[in-house]
C-alpha positions in Angstrom: -71.0 -68.9 -41.3 -74.3 -68.9 -43.3 -73.7 -71.8 -45.5 -71.2 -74.5 -46.5 -70.8 -77.0 -49.3 -73.7 -79.1 -48.0 -76.3 -76.4 -47.4 -79.5 -76.7 -49.4 -81.7 -73.7 -50.1 -85.0 -73.1 -51.9 -84.9 -70.8 -54.9 -87.7 -70.2 -57.4 -89.3 -73.6 -57.0 -86.1 -75.7 -56.8 -83.9 -77.1 -54.1 -80.3 -76.2 -54.8 -76.9 -76.3 -53.2 -76.2 -72.8 -51.8 -72.6 -72.8 -53.0 -73.8 -73.5 -56.6 -76.5 -70.8 -56.9 -76.1 -67.5 -58.8 -77.9 -64.3 -59.2 -77.6 -61.4 -61.6 -75.6 -58.4 -60.8 -78.2 -56.3 -62.5 -81.1 -57.1 -60.2 -83.2 -54.3 -58.9 -83.0 -55.3 -55.3 -79.2 -55.1 -55.3 -79.2 -51.7 -57.0 -82.2 -50.0 -55.4 -83.1 -51.9 -52.3 -86.6 -52.9 -53.6 -87.1 -56.3 -51.9 -88.7 -57.7 -48.8 -87.6 -60.3 -46.3 -88.3 -62.0 -43.0 -86.3 -63.3 -40.0 -87.8 -66.4 -38.4 -86.6 -68.8 -35.8 -87.2 -72.5 -35.4 -86.6 -74.2 -32.1 -86.0 -77.8 -31.1 -89.0 -79.0 -29.1 -90.2 -82.3 -27.7 -92.1 -82.8 -31.0 -89.3 -81.8 -33.3 -88.4 -78.4 -34.8 -91.1 -75.8 -34.4 -91.1 -72.6 -36.4 -92.2 -69.9 -34.0 -95.2 -67.9 -35.3 -94.6 -69.0 -38.9 -98.0 -67.9 -39.9 -97.6 -64.4 -38.6 -94.1 -64.0 -40.2 -95.3 -65.1 -43.6 -98.4 -63.0 -43.4 -96.1 -60.0 -42.8 -93.9 -61.1 -45.7 -96.9 -61.0 -48.0 -98.0 -57.7 -46.6 -94.5 -56.2 -47.1 -94.5 -57.5 -50.7 -97.9 -55.9 -51.3 -96.7 -52.5 -50.0 -93.8 -52.7 -52.5 -96.0 -53.8 -55.4 -94.4 -57.2 -55.5 -96.6 -60.1 -56.8 -95.9 -63.1 -54.6 -96.1 -66.5 -56.3 -96.6 -68.4 -53.0 -99.2 -68.2 -50.2 -98.6 -68.5 -46.5 -99.4 -72.2 -46.2 -97.0 -73.0 -49.0 -94.2 -71.0 -47.5 -94.7 -72.6 -44.1 -94.5 -76.1 -45.7 -91.4 -75.2 -47.7 -89.7 -73.9 -44.5 -90.2 -77.2 -42.7 -88.8 -79.0 -45.7 -85.8 -76.6 -45.6 -85.1 -77.5 -42.0 -85.4 -81.2 -42.8 -83.1 -81.1 -45.9 -80.4 -79.3 -43.8 -80.9 -81.4 -40.7 -81.6 -78.3 -38.6 -83.6 -78.0 -35.4 -82.6 -74.7 -33.8 -82.2 -72.4 -36.8 -82.7 -68.9 -38.2 -84.8 -68.9 -41.4 -84.4 -66.1 -43.9 -87.0 -65.7 -46.6 -86.0 -63.1 -49.2 -88.1 -61.8 -52.1 -86.1 -60.0 -54.7 -86.4 -58.7 -58.3 -84.6 -59.7 -61.4 -82.9 -57.4 -63.9 -84.4 -53.9 -63.9 -82.7 -50.5 -63.8 -86.0 -48.5 -64.0 -87.7 -47.2 -60.9 -90.8 -49.3 -61.0 -91.1 -52.9 -59.8 -89.4 -55.4 -62.1 -91.4 -58.2 -63.8 -89.2 -61.0 -62.6 -89.7 -62.0 -58.9 -87.5 -64.4 -57.1 -88.2 -66.2 -53.8 -85.4 -67.5 -51.7 -85.6 -69.5 -48.5 -82.4 -70.4 -46.6 -81.5 -71.2 -43.0 -78.6 -71.5 -40.7 -77.7 -71.9 -37.0 -77.4 -68.5 -35.4 -76.9 -67.4 -31.8 -78.7 -64.4 -30.3 -78.0 -61.4 -32.6 -76.9 -59.2 -29.7 -75.4 -61.9 -27.5 -76.2 -62.6 -23.9 -74.5 -59.8 -22.1 -76.3 -56.6 -20.9 -75.9 -53.9 -23.5 -74.6 -50.4 -23.3 -76.7 -48.3 -25.6 -76.5 -44.8 -27.0 -79.2 -42.5 -28.4 -78.4 -42.4 -32.1 -78.1 -39.2 -34.1 -79.9 -41.1 -36.9 -83.7 -41.0 -36.9 -86.1 -43.6 -38.1 -87.4 -42.8 -41.6 -90.3 -40.5 -42.0 -93.4 -42.7 -42.2 -94.7 -40.6 -45.0 -91.6 -41.4 -47.0 -91.7 -45.2 -46.6 -94.0 -48.0 -45.4 -92.0 -48.3 -42.1 -94.3 -51.1 -41.0 -93.1 -53.3 -43.8 -89.8 -55.3 -43.7 -88.1 -53.9 -46.8 -84.5 -54.6 -47.6 -83.6 -50.9 -48.4 -84.9 -49.7 -45.0 -82.0 -51.4 -43.3 -79.5 -48.9 -44.6 -80.8 -46.7 -41.7 -80.2 -49.6 -39.2 -76.7 -50.2 -40.5 -75.8 -46.5 -40.1 -77.1 -46.3 -36.5 -75.6 -49.5 -35.3 -72.2 -48.9 -36.9 -72.0 -45.4 -35.6 -72.8 -46.6 -32.0 -70.2 -49.3 -32.1 -67.6 -46.9 -33.4 -68.4 -44.7 -30.4 -67.7 -47.7 -28.0 -71.3 -48.8 -27.4 -73.0 -52.1 -28.1 -76.0 -50.8 -29.9 -78.1 -47.7 -30.8 -81.5 -46.4 -29.9 -83.2 -44.4 -32.7 -85.7 -41.6 -32.3 -88.5 -40.5 -34.5 -88.8 -37.2 -36.2 -90.3 -35.5 -33.1 -87.5 -36.7 -30.8 -89.4 -39.6 -29.2 -87.9 -43.0 -28.8 -88.7 -45.4 -31.6 -86.7 -48.6 -31.7 -83.3 -50.2 -32.0 -81.7 -50.8 -35.4 -83.2 -54.3 -35.5 -85.4 -54.6 -32.4 -88.2 -53.0 -30.6 -87.7 -51.3 -27.2 -89.3 -51.5 -23.8 -88.4 -49.9 -20.5 -89.6 -50.5 -16.9 -90.5 -47.9 -14.3 -92.1 -48.6 -11.0 -93.2 -52.1 -11.9 -94.8 -51.0 -15.2 -93.6 -51.4 -18.8 -93.6 -48.8 -21.5 -93.1 -49.0 -25.3 -93.8 -46.7 -28.1 -96.9 -47.1 -30.3 -96.8 -48.2 -33.9 -96.5 -45.6 -36.6 -92.7 -45.0 -36.6 -91.5 -48.5 -36.0 -91.6 -52.0 -37.4 -94.3 -53.5 -35.1 -92.4 -56.7 -34.4 -93.8 -60.2 -33.9 -91.7 -60.7 -30.8 -93.1 -57.4 -29.6 -96.6 -58.7 -30.0 -95.6 -61.8 -28.1 -94.4 -59.7 -25.2 -97.8 -58.0 -25.2 -99.4 -61.4 -25.0 -97.1 -62.5 -22.1 -97.8 -59.3 -20.2 -101.5 -59.9 -20.5 -101.1 -63.5 -19.4 -99.1 -62.6 -16.3 -101.0 -59.4 -15.6 -98.0 -57.1 -16.1 -99.1 -53.5 -16.7 -97.9 -52.3 -20.1 -98.6 -48.9 -21.7 -98.0 -47.8 -25.3 -97.1 -44.1 -25.4 -94.6 -41.7 -26.7 -91.6 -40.9 -24.5 -88.2 -39.2 -24.8 -84.7 -40.5 -24.0 -84.7 -38.3 -20.9 -87.6 -40.3 -19.6 -85.7 -43.5 -20.2 -82.4 -42.6 -18.7 -82.3 -43.6 -15.1 -85.4 -45.8 -15.3 -85.5 -49.1 -13.6 -84.7 -51.4 -16.5 -84.9 -51.7 -20.3 -84.6 -54.3 -23.0 -84.8 -54.9 -26.8 -87.0 -57.6 -28.3 -86.9 -59.2 -31.8 -86.7 -62.5 -33.5 -83.0 -62.4 -34.0 -82.2 -60.8 -30.5 -85.0 -62.6 -28.6 -85.1 -60.6 -25.4 -81.9 -58.6 -24.7 -81.3 -56.7 -21.5 -79.9 -53.2 -21.6 -77.5 -52.1 -18.8 -77.4 -48.4 -19.7 -78.5 -45.6 -22.0 -76.0 -42.8 -22.8 -73.8 -44.1 -19.9 -76.6 -43.7 -17.4 -77.1 -47.1 -15.7 -80.6 -48.5 -15.1 -81.5 -48.9 -11.5 -82.3 -52.6 -11.3 -80.1 -55.6 -11.8 -81.2 -57.4 -14.9 -82.1 -60.5 -12.9 -84.5 -58.4 -10.8 -86.3 -56.8 -13.7 -89.6 -57.7 -15.5 -87.5 -58.0 -18.7 -85.5 -60.8 -17.3 -88.7 -62.7 -16.2 -90.2 -62.1 -19.6 -87.1 -63.5 -21.3 -87.6 -66.7 -19.3 -91.3 -66.8 -20.2 -90.5 -66.2 -23.9 -88.1 -69.1 -23.9 -90.8 -71.4 -22.6 -93.2 -70.0 -25.2 -90.9 -70.7 -28.2 -90.1 -74.2 -26.9 -93.8 -75.0 -26.6 -93.6 -75.6 -22.8 -96.4 -74.9 -20.4 -96.3 -71.3 -19.0 -95.0 -70.9 -15.5 -96.0 -68.0 -13.3 -92.6 -66.5 -12.3 -93.5 -63.0 -11.3 
């Protein structure tokens, strides 16, 4: 699903067929999770493919690399240009772009000397689909921010996400909602979380979450459409039985949530602020003029 015999990718300064590339089984990222990555979407617009907030994504990639003591051989502008070349070489318009920065052979616990940069892309539907999600409060917590740079997008961090998501699905739910160390809501395994109560949106502050680029876009849309939004800590008890809730992220876009821990939200999704923001978000990524729909 991610590549075929015609897929071209960028690796260490060369354009190569994906099916013909190789990597060492002794690389540090494979063994210890020391690598960084991004998830970026491109959309077909009237002017051709447009990578949504490419600058912000690649700035975060470089920030993540810096936190993990990785020396990046490319700057933001170079990475953006390469990404558009990647789309062109694979004849892609609507696509998910995956930059990955990983180390070469190293079995010690300090950054390796050999750094590899991969850019690849494929067509990918919304990560959580289009149906409203039944979510459970996960027994797994977000990592302690004093143990990791939780604001960086590091490959090894996602073992936590895999555990939470897999556990929820084995319990019959669609997705998980993780808490922080103090029992406050943090985020989903791969998305930020918002809920609606009495015409107002709430989301947790940064510190225990990956402060997503889609999350920042929702902030911008709320300001544009004068939707009241508050960042504060809250517990699952406050969320259960609220009016509505949704996840946001590059891969999921805006995904409505039907229930938390089998307690339904009060509003139909189509009546919620999240639904309206999902429509506004689609216009944003397609570079269409904003429409007041609230």
